[in-house]
NUGU-252015 format. One record per residue: x negated, y negated, z negated of N, C-alpha, C in turn; residue in three letters; residue number from 0. Coordinates in pm, 1 decimal. Last residue first. Layout:
BEGIN
+----------+----------+----------+----------+----------+----------+----------+----------+----------+------+------+
|     n.xx |     n.yy |     n.zz |    ca.xx |    ca.yy |    ca.zz |     c.xx |     c.yy |     c.zz | resn | resi |
+----------+----------+----------+----------+----------+----------+----------+----------+----------+------+------+
|        X |        Y |        Z |        X |        Y |        Z |        X |        Y |        Z |  Ala |  NUM |
...
+----------+----------+----------+----------+----------+----------+----------+----------+----------+------+------+
# end
This chain:
BEGIN
+----------+----------+----------+----------+----------+----------+----------+----------+----------+------+------+
|     n.xx |     n.yy |     n.zz |    ca.xx |    ca.yy |    ca.zz |     c.xx |     c.yy |     c.zz | resn | resi |
+----------+----------+----------+----------+----------+----------+----------+----------+----------+------+------+
|  11168.9 |  -1440.7 |   2179.5 |  11079.8 |  -1416.9 |   2291.6 |  11050.6 |  -1287.9 |   2320.9 |  Unk |  122 |
|  11361.9 |  -1480.8 |   1973.8 |  11400.6 |  -1423.0 |   2096.8 |  11260.5 |  -1401.2 |   2200.2 |  Unk |  121 |
|  11168.7 |  -1660.3 |   1800.6 |  11213.9 |  -1520.6 |   1760.8 |  11273.9 |  -1396.4 |   1883.1 |  Unk |  120 |
|  11212.0 |  -1869.3 |   1923.4 |  11097.7 |  -1821.8 |   1889.5 |  11092.7 |  -1667.3 |   1891.0 |  Unk |  119 |
|  11466.4 |  -1950.5 |   1903.9 |  11460.1 |  -1914.3 |   2035.7 |  11260.6 |  -1853.3 |   2016.2 |  Unk |  118 |
|  11518.9 |  -1932.5 |   1626.2 |  11583.5 |  -1868.1 |   1678.1 |  11527.7 |  -1806.0 |   1809.3 |  Unk |  117 |
|  11362.7 |  -2162.5 |   1572.3 |  11316.1 |  -2036.1 |   1529.8 |  11392.7 |  -1922.4 |   1582.0 |  Unk |  116 |
|  11517.5 |  -2347.0 |   1724.1 |  11357.4 |  -2353.9 |   1746.8 |  11346.9 |  -2201.4 |   1696.9 |  Unk |  115 |
|  11736.2 |  -2357.1 |   1544.4 |  11723.4 |  -2332.1 |   1702.4 |  11617.5 |  -2298.6 |   1756.1 |  Unk |  114 |
|  11636.4 |  -2486.9 |   1304.9 |  11716.6 |  -2327.1 |   1325.2 |  11708.0 |  -2307.7 |   1486.8 |  Unk |  113 |
|  11512.6 |  -2726.0 |   1389.4 |  11437.6 |  -2627.9 |   1362.9 |  11491.2 |  -2471.3 |   1365.5 |  Unk |  112 |
|  11789.4 |  -2827.8 |   1476.7 |  11669.6 |  -2812.6 |   1593.0 |  11582.4 |  -2701.7 |   1527.2 |  Unk |  111 |
|  11928.2 |  -2850.5 |   1212.0 |  11980.2 |  -2773.6 |   1327.3 |  11878.1 |  -2751.9 |   1435.3 |  Unk |  110 |
|  11753.3 |  -3016.5 |   1071.3 |  11763.3 |  -2878.7 |   1033.5 |  11825.0 |  -2818.1 |   1154.5 |  Unk |  109 |
|  11714.8 |  -3295.5 |   1122.6 |  11639.4 |  -3207.2 |   1217.9 |  11636.8 |  -3043.7 |   1159.9 |  Unk |  108 |
|  11866.0 |  -3437.8 |    974.8 |  11746.7 |  -3429.6 |    897.6 |  11649.8 |  -3327.2 |   1031.4 |  Unk |  107 |
|  12167.0 |  -3451.1 |   1040.8 |  12036.6 |  -3562.6 |   1092.4 |  11925.8 |  -3552.8 |   1036.5 |  Unk |  106 |
|  12312.9 |  -3307.3 |    778.8 |  12322.9 |  -3328.3 |    899.9 |  12219.2 |  -3438.0 |    939.8 |  Unk |  105 |
|  12382.1 |  -3230.8 |    525.6 |  12266.3 |  -3232.5 |    554.2 |  12196.2 |  -3242.8 |    721.0 |  Unk |  104 |
|  12660.7 |  -3249.4 |    498.9 |  12544.4 |  -3323.5 |    400.5 |  12414.4 |  -3328.4 |    429.6 |  Unk |  103 |
|  12751.1 |  -3049.4 |    676.0 |  12753.6 |  -3196.2 |    679.6 |  12660.3 |  -3283.2 |    629.9 |  Unk |  102 |
|  12545.2 |  -2792.2 |    712.4 |  12643.8 |  -2869.4 |    633.3 |  12626.2 |  -3014.6 |    670.5 |  Unk |  101 |
|  12500.5 |  -2632.5 |   1017.3 |  12455.6 |  -2721.0 |    916.7 |  12540.9 |  -2756.3 |    822.7 |  Unk |  100 |
|  12514.6 |  -2332.4 |   1235.7 |  12594.9 |  -2442.7 |   1161.4 |  12492.9 |  -2521.6 |   1014.4 |  Unk |   99 |
|  12576.3 |  -2169.5 |   1504.8 |  12463.7 |  -2249.2 |   1434.8 |  12531.0 |  -2332.2 |   1368.7 |  Unk |   98 |
|  12640.4 |  -1841.2 |   1647.0 |  12658.8 |  -1956.0 |   1613.6 |  12549.2 |  -2006.3 |   1531.2 |  Unk |   97 |
|  12361.2 |  -1834.5 |   1885.2 |  12480.1 |  -1889.6 |   1794.1 |  12563.4 |  -1790.7 |   1752.9 |  Unk |   96 |
|  12256.2 |  -1740.8 |   2215.1 |  12202.1 |  -1804.6 |   2048.0 |  12344.7 |  -1888.6 |   2005.6 |  Unk |   95 |
|  12201.1 |  -1442.3 |   2381.7 |  12284.1 |  -1571.0 |   2326.1 |  12229.9 |  -1604.3 |   2190.7 |  Unk |   94 |
|  12073.9 |  -1195.8 |   2413.7 |  12014.7 |  -1317.3 |   2497.8 |  12107.6 |  -1473.5 |   2465.6 |  Unk |   93 |
|  12336.1 |   -989.9 |   2354.2 |  12207.3 |  -1024.2 |   2374.9 |  12158.5 |  -1119.3 |   2464.3 |  Unk |   92 |
|  12640.3 |  -1147.5 |   2168.5 |  12559.8 |  -1075.2 |   2296.0 |  12407.7 |  -1082.6 |   2270.6 |  Unk |   91 |
|  12648.5 |  -1207.2 |   1898.7 |  12794.7 |  -1183.3 |   1999.9 |  12723.6 |  -1110.5 |   2137.2 |  Unk |   90 |
|  12378.6 |  -1198.9 |   1848.9 |  12474.7 |  -1167.1 |   1742.9 |  12582.5 |  -1118.0 |   1866.0 |  Unk |   89 |
|  12101.8 |  -1295.9 |   1968.0 |  12168.0 |  -1168.8 |   1993.3 |  12266.6 |  -1115.4 |   1906.9 |  Unk |   88 |
|  12128.3 |  -1531.3 |   1685.0 |  12091.0 |  -1511.9 |   1786.6 |  12085.8 |  -1362.0 |   1830.8 |  Unk |   87 |
|  12219.6 |  -1798.1 |   1433.3 |  12217.0 |  -1654.5 |   1473.3 |  12145.6 |  -1624.3 |   1645.5 |  Unk |   86 |
|  12143.9 |  -2000.5 |   1176.4 |  12166.2 |  -1989.0 |   1345.5 |  12136.8 |  -1856.4 |   1393.4 |  Unk |   85 |
|  12241.2 |  -2236.8 |    899.5 |  12206.4 |  -2100.8 |    939.9 |  12201.1 |  -2090.6 |   1111.3 |  Unk |   84 |
|  12180.4 |  -2464.3 |    609.8 |  12223.1 |  -2416.4 |    742.7 |  12169.1 |  -2264.1 |    788.7 |  Unk |   83 |
|  12121.7 |  -2468.4 |    365.7 |  12149.6 |  -2585.0 |    449.7 |  12231.4 |  -2562.2 |    579.4 |  Unk |   82 |
|  12121.9 |  -2281.1 |     49.8 |  12121.6 |  -2295.6 |    210.2 |  12216.0 |  -2437.3 |    231.3 |  Unk |   81 |
|  11886.2 |  -2412.9 |   -204.1 |  12039.5 |  -2408.7 |   -120.7 |  12023.9 |  -2379.5 |     -4.5 |  Unk |   80 |
|  11660.9 |  -2405.2 |   -297.7 |  11715.0 |  -2295.9 |   -296.0 |  11846.2 |  -2279.3 |   -255.8 |  Unk |   79 |
|  11549.4 |  -2663.0 |   -193.5 |  11598.3 |  -2654.7 |   -328.2 |  11642.5 |  -2524.6 |   -367.5 |  Unk |   78 |
|  11670.6 |  -2586.6 |    105.0 |  11621.8 |  -2687.6 |     57.3 |  11648.2 |  -2654.9 |   -114.4 |  Unk |   77 |
|  11661.1 |  -2384.2 |    383.2 |  11736.9 |  -2392.4 |    273.3 |  11624.1 |  -2530.9 |    240.4 |  Unk |   76 |
|  11806.5 |  -2216.7 |    658.0 |  11755.0 |  -2321.9 |    645.2 |  11806.5 |  -2370.6 |    501.3 |  Unk |   75 |
|  11780.8 |  -1866.3 |    814.9 |  11859.6 |  -1986.6 |    733.2 |  11778.6 |  -2095.4 |    729.1 |  Unk |   74 |
|  11863.5 |  -1666.5 |   1116.8 |  11784.0 |  -1759.9 |   1041.9 |  11858.5 |  -1871.0 |    945.1 |  Unk |   73 |
|  11920.7 |  -1360.7 |   1250.6 |  11979.1 |  -1484.2 |   1191.3 |  11832.1 |  -1562.7 |   1119.2 |  Unk |   72 |
|  11869.4 |  -1065.2 |   1337.1 |  11859.8 |  -1178.5 |   1412.7 |  11929.9 |  -1320.7 |   1366.8 |  Unk |   71 |
|  11654.5 |   -848.0 |   1182.3 |  11747.1 |   -935.3 |   1164.6 |  11754.2 |  -1052.4 |   1289.5 |  Unk |   70 |
|  11532.4 |   -591.4 |   1459.5 |  11517.3 |   -678.2 |   1335.6 |  11634.7 |   -762.6 |   1318.1 |  Unk |   69 |
|  11857.2 |   -530.5 |   1367.8 |  11698.8 |   -446.9 |   1334.5 |  11622.2 |   -505.2 |   1466.7 |  Unk |   68 |
|  12159.6 |   -587.2 |   1280.3 |  12056.1 |   -607.6 |   1386.8 |  11901.9 |   -581.8 |   1324.7 |  Unk |   67 |
|  12289.3 |   -708.8 |   1056.7 |  12300.0 |   -577.0 |   1057.5 |  12186.2 |   -564.1 |   1201.6 |  Unk |   66 |
|  12280.7 |   -982.6 |   1078.0 |  12231.8 |   -979.5 |    984.2 |  12187.4 |   -793.0 |   1001.0 |  Unk |   65 |
|  12451.7 |  -1004.3 |   1304.3 |  12337.9 |  -1055.6 |   1326.4 |  12232.4 |  -1007.7 |   1197.4 |  Unk |   64 |
|  12695.1 |   -963.6 |   1175.4 |  12631.3 |   -857.4 |   1314.8 |  12484.6 |   -875.3 |   1299.7 |  Unk |   63 |
|  12734.3 |  -1163.1 |   1002.8 |  12716.0 |  -1014.2 |    985.5 |  12640.5 |   -931.7 |   1064.7 |  Unk |   62 |
|  12766.6 |  -1362.3 |   1182.9 |  12647.4 |  -1341.3 |   1090.8 |  12648.9 |  -1213.1 |   1041.1 |  Unk |   61 |
|  13017.1 |  -1253.0 |   1262.5 |  12903.4 |  -1296.7 |   1380.7 |  12760.7 |  -1282.9 |   1280.3 |  Unk |   60 |
|  13177.0 |  -1355.1 |   1047.3 |  13182.1 |  -1202.5 |   1118.5 |  13040.2 |  -1204.2 |   1222.9 |  Unk |   59 |
|  13132.6 |  -1611.6 |   1020.4 |  13049.4 |  -1500.6 |    894.4 |  13062.8 |  -1363.2 |    984.1 |  Unk |   58 |
|  13249.8 |  -1701.4 |   1222.0 |  13137.7 |  -1713.3 |   1220.1 |  13034.7 |  -1634.3 |   1123.9 |  Unk |   57 |
|  13527.1 |  -1614.7 |   1136.6 |  13462.4 |  -1559.6 |   1306.9 |  13327.6 |  -1582.1 |   1267.5 |  Unk |   56 |
|  13576.4 |  -1754.9 |    884.0 |  13554.1 |  -1601.4 |    913.4 |  13475.6 |  -1548.1 |   1010.0 |  Unk |   55 |
|  13379.4 |  -2078.5 |    813.4 |  13504.2 |  -1953.7 |    853.2 |  13463.6 |  -1809.9 |    895.8 |  Unk |   54 |
|  13234.8 |  -2240.6 |    760.2 |  13248.4 |  -2244.1 |    871.0 |  13327.3 |  -2136.2 |    934.2 |  Unk |   53 |
|  13178.5 |  -2196.0 |    459.2 |  13159.5 |  -2345.1 |    514.6 |  13187.3 |  -2341.6 |    649.5 |  Unk |   52 |
|  13231.3 |  -1963.0 |    376.2 |  13305.3 |  -2078.1 |    288.1 |  13296.2 |  -2180.7 |    398.8 |  Unk |   51 |
|  13116.3 |  -1777.3 |    555.7 |  13247.9 |  -1781.3 |    549.6 |  13320.5 |  -1915.8 |    488.9 |  Unk |   50 |
|  12816.1 |  -1853.3 |    488.3 |  12899.3 |  -1911.0 |    640.4 |  13039.3 |  -1913.1 |    628.4 |  Unk |   49 |
|  12879.7 |  -1745.7 |    222.6 |  12811.1 |  -1891.9 |    259.8 |  12860.8 |  -1953.1 |    393.7 |  Unk |   48 |
|  12907.0 |  -1505.3 |    283.7 |  12967.4 |  -1592.7 |    212.8 |  12994.3 |  -1707.3 |    207.4 |  Unk |   47 |
|  12669.8 |  -1426.8 |    390.9 |  12772.3 |  -1394.2 |    475.1 |  12870.7 |  -1489.1 |    401.5 |  Unk |   46 |
|  12475.0 |  -1464.9 |    217.1 |  12457.3 |  -1573.9 |    331.2 |  12595.6 |  -1547.9 |    404.6 |  Unk |   45 |
|  12537.0 |  -1302.2 |     23.2 |  12534.4 |  -1435.2 |      5.1 |  12574.6 |  -1532.8 |    106.1 |  Unk |   44 |
|  12471.3 |  -1055.0 |    138.1 |  12626.2 |  -1110.9 |     82.1 |  12646.2 |  -1230.4 |     58.7 |  Unk |   43 |
|  12209.3 |  -1095.9 |    181.7 |  12300.1 |  -1114.4 |    270.8 |  12441.9 |  -1105.9 |    251.4 |  Unk |   42 |
|  12040.1 |  -1079.1 |     -9.6 |  12089.2 |  -1236.1 |      6.9 |  12185.0 |  -1215.2 |    126.0 |  Unk |   41 |
|  11865.1 |   -823.4 |    -45.4 |  11979.1 |   -920.6 |   -135.5 |  12046.8 |  -1018.5 |   -111.2 |  Unk |   40 |
|  11703.8 |   -843.7 |    248.3 |  11825.8 |   -778.3 |    211.4 |  11918.2 |   -832.2 |     85.5 |  Unk |   39 |
|  11600.7 |  -1209.3 |    296.8 |  11624.8 |  -1096.6 |    217.9 |  11753.4 |   -996.9 |    220.6 |  Unk |   38 |
|  11691.3 |  -1425.7 |    611.6 |  11678.3 |  -1355.6 |    463.8 |  11670.8 |  -1257.0 |    435.6 |  Unk |   37 |
|  11403.6 |  -1582.0 |    770.3 |  11499.0 |  -1468.9 |    769.0 |  11544.5 |  -1432.0 |    639.5 |  Unk |   36 |
|  11373.9 |  -1945.3 |    737.1 |  11353.0 |  -1817.9 |    753.1 |  11455.4 |  -1709.4 |    746.1 |  Unk |   35 |
|  11296.4 |  -2274.6 |    663.4 |  11359.7 |  -2193.0 |    781.5 |  11261.4 |  -2047.9 |    738.7 |  Unk |   34 |
|  11072.4 |  -2403.8 |    506.4 |  11223.1 |  -2421.0 |    476.5 |  11319.1 |  -2313.3 |    564.4 |  Unk |   33 |
|  10829.9 |  -2460.2 |    740.7 |  10866.8 |  -2460.2 |    608.4 |  11028.4 |  -2487.7 |    575.4 |  Unk |   32 |
|  10778.7 |  -2449.5 |   1061.7 |  10699.9 |  -2362.0 |    939.7 |  10777.1 |  -2386.0 |    769.8 |  Unk |   31 |
|  10934.2 |  -2371.9 |   1379.9 |  10892.2 |  -2488.1 |   1246.3 |  10832.4 |  -2389.6 |   1147.2 |  Unk |   30 |
|  10706.1 |  -2331.0 |   1658.5 |  10833.5 |  -2308.9 |   1581.6 |  10814.0 |  -2368.3 |   1430.5 |  Unk |   29 |
|  10623.1 |  -2588.3 |   1892.7 |  10577.7 |  -2516.3 |   1798.9 |  10741.3 |  -2479.2 |   1720.3 |  Unk |   28 |
|  10838.7 |  -2641.3 |   2210.8 |  10735.9 |  -2642.6 |   2081.8 |  10701.3 |  -2559.8 |   1952.7 |  Unk |   27 |
|  10838.9 |  -2408.7 |   2498.1 |  10917.5 |  -2466.1 |   2354.1 |  10803.7 |  -2516.9 |   2247.6 |  Unk |   26 |
|  10802.5 |  -2310.6 |   2739.6 |  10748.1 |  -2475.3 |   2704.0 |  10808.5 |  -2516.6 |   2558.6 |  Unk |   25 |
|  10842.1 |  -2047.6 |   2709.2 |  10714.0 |  -2072.0 |   2726.3 |  10694.5 |  -2188.3 |   2715.4 |  Unk |   24 |
|  11135.8 |  -2030.8 |   2764.0 |  11075.3 |  -2023.3 |   2597.7 |  10947.8 |  -2031.1 |   2601.9 |  Unk |   23 |
|  11332.3 |  -2224.0 |   2895.2 |  11222.3 |  -2181.1 |   2935.7 |  11125.8 |  -2162.0 |   2810.9 |  Unk |   22 |
|  11678.4 |  -2125.8 |   2907.5 |  11573.4 |  -2211.4 |   2819.5 |  11432.5 |  -2139.1 |   2884.6 |  Unk |   21 |
|  11957.4 |  -2223.8 |   3147.5 |  11834.6 |  -2101.9 |   3089.6 |  11728.8 |  -2206.8 |   3004.0 |  Unk |   20 |
|  12146.5 |  -2369.8 |   3248.5 |  12120.3 |  -2365.9 |   3066.8 |  12029.9 |  -2234.4 |   3046.3 |  Unk |   19 |
|  12158.0 |  -2555.6 |   3491.2 |  12092.4 |  -2449.3 |   3446.0 |  12094.0 |  -2445.3 |   3299.0 |  Unk |   18 |
|  12461.9 |  -2661.8 |   3634.9 |  12353.8 |  -2701.8 |   3541.6 |  12328.1 |  -2547.7 |   3495.1 |  Unk |   17 |
|  12530.5 |  -2770.0 |   3985.4 |  12538.8 |  -2681.0 |   3897.0 |  12438.2 |  -2715.9 |   3792.6 |  Unk |   16 |
|  12653.9 |  -3002.4 |   4222.7 |  12521.7 |  -2963.2 |   4148.4 |  12588.6 |  -2907.6 |   4022.6 |  Unk |   15 |
|  12893.5 |  -2989.3 |   4317.6 |  12803.5 |  -3014.7 |   4405.8 |  12660.9 |  -2964.7 |   4346.5 |  Unk |   14 |
|  13097.1 |  -2679.0 |   4192.3 |  13022.2 |  -2822.2 |   4178.1 |  12938.7 |  -2837.2 |   4283.5 |  Unk |   13 |
|  13337.1 |  -2531.4 |   4409.3 |  13238.0 |  -2528.8 |   4356.4 |  13152.2 |  -2659.1 |   4336.4 |  Unk |   12 |
|  13683.2 |  -2518.1 |   4348.1 |  13572.2 |  -2602.5 |   4450.3 |  13443.8 |  -2574.0 |   4347.5 |  Unk |   11 |
|  13881.9 |  -2224.1 |   4413.4 |  13818.3 |  -2320.5 |   4333.6 |  13681.8 |  -2404.1 |   4359.6 |  Unk |   10 |
|  13928.9 |  -1994.3 |   4564.5 |  14011.5 |  -2140.1 |   4568.5 |  13932.3 |  -2220.3 |   4488.2 |  Unk |    9 |
|  13910.2 |  -1793.6 |   4288.9 |  13891.0 |  -1823.2 |   4436.8 |  14008.2 |  -1959.3 |   4441.8 |  Unk |    8 |
|  13679.7 |  -1900.0 |   4039.3 |  13775.8 |  -1853.8 |   4085.1 |  13810.1 |  -1880.6 |   4230.5 |  Unk |    7 |
|  13291.2 |  -1846.8 |   4065.4 |  13440.2 |  -1935.9 |   4099.8 |  13558.1 |  -1863.0 |   4090.9 |  Unk |    6 |
|  13117.8 |  -1654.1 |   4045.4 |  13199.5 |  -1660.0 |   3918.6 |  13311.2 |  -1747.2 |   3941.8 |  Unk |    5 |
|  12950.4 |  -1658.0 |   4277.9 |  12998.7 |  -1540.3 |   4235.3 |  13085.1 |  -1544.2 |   4118.7 |  Unk |    4 |
|  12871.3 |  -1973.1 |   4288.1 |  12992.7 |  -1903.5 |   4360.1 |  13033.6 |  -1767.6 |   4340.2 |  Unk |    3 |
|  12916.7 |  -2081.3 |   3937.5 |  12825.5 |  -2036.5 |   4061.6 |  12922.8 |  -1974.6 |   4135.5 |  Unk |    2 |
|  12988.5 |  -2338.2 |   3707.3 |  13015.4 |  -2193.0 |   3790.2 |  12905.9 |  -2195.3 |   3890.8 |  Unk |    1 |
|  12825.4 |  -2457.4 |   3379.4 |  12891.4 |  -2459.2 |   3485.6 |  12938.9 |  -2330.9 |   3589.3 |  Unk |    0 |
+----------+----------+----------+----------+----------+----------+----------+----------+----------+------+------+
# end
């Protein structure tokens, strides 16, 4: 939402603004299996996978996350196939995303596991 310092001149300030801050100290445990940071030799495959399934803009952000040190991208795999990915500190420090999960893999908690991995790594 907005706050007084960012509201457009003359714009109404919402009665109740929403706080999107995440209290990292209250997170559940990080996932243990199937979610990890890719290794150097996998970078091109990860970028290509993101471009194929989510487009060039997200692939560009994934590239930025892969060049950060430490790497700020996680992938989820099942049977050696990438099912999803999530970046943090890619577009800007302190931001999470993009996050994407294959349509065929949705509803299994993969996105939540990726998000939690990123949030724990950002602590």
